[in-house]
Residue, then its C-alpha position, 0 to 999 in steps of 0.5 A: m395766648k391773649s390779646v385784647f383791643m379796644v376801640r374808641s369811635c363814632v358809631p351809629s347808634s345800631q352798634c350799641g349794646l352788640t354782643g358776640s363770639v367768633g370760633l376758630q381752629q386758633g381760638h374764640m374770638r369775643m366782642s362787645t359794644s358800649c356807648c353814651n351819647s354826649d360830648n368826650c363821654t366815656p361809656s361804662p366797660p362792655t362785657y364779654p360773653t361766656i363761651s362753651s366747650n360742650p361739643n352740639g353736633l355741628v361741624c364746619r370748616s375753618c381757615m384763615s387768609a391774610d392779605s387775600t381775597w379768598c380761603y378755603t379748606d378741608d380744615t374742619m371743627q367741631c362747634t359748641g354751645d349755642e354755636n349754630m352756622c357756619l360763617l365766611i368773613r372778609n375784613h377790609l381795614s380802611g386806609t391801609k392794604i389789608d384784606s383778610f378772610s375768615s373761613g368757617i367760623t363757628r360762631l355768630r351771636i351778635r344781638q342787642r342786649 
């Protein structure tokens, strides 16, 4: 299954020109940002980073937990390409009661272009 989620909003300039990807057992999330700085402007469409399928030897725990304050599992996954970190992410969507944890996320390459 493939889905695309787009957001248009006001952000600090430090959030512009970022790319990154996160690998999960369920698939990969890729993100990219583009910005402009005049009234009612339209940023150029961001481009996604490429994803490698070549294992690199690193193994991380992996799980996802929606509406929870923690996520832990013995499940693991192989890292690929330039994935070089095991990661724990907590998401909170302001204005809602949604909290989620993702553990053992295997890829984080967020960098300015």
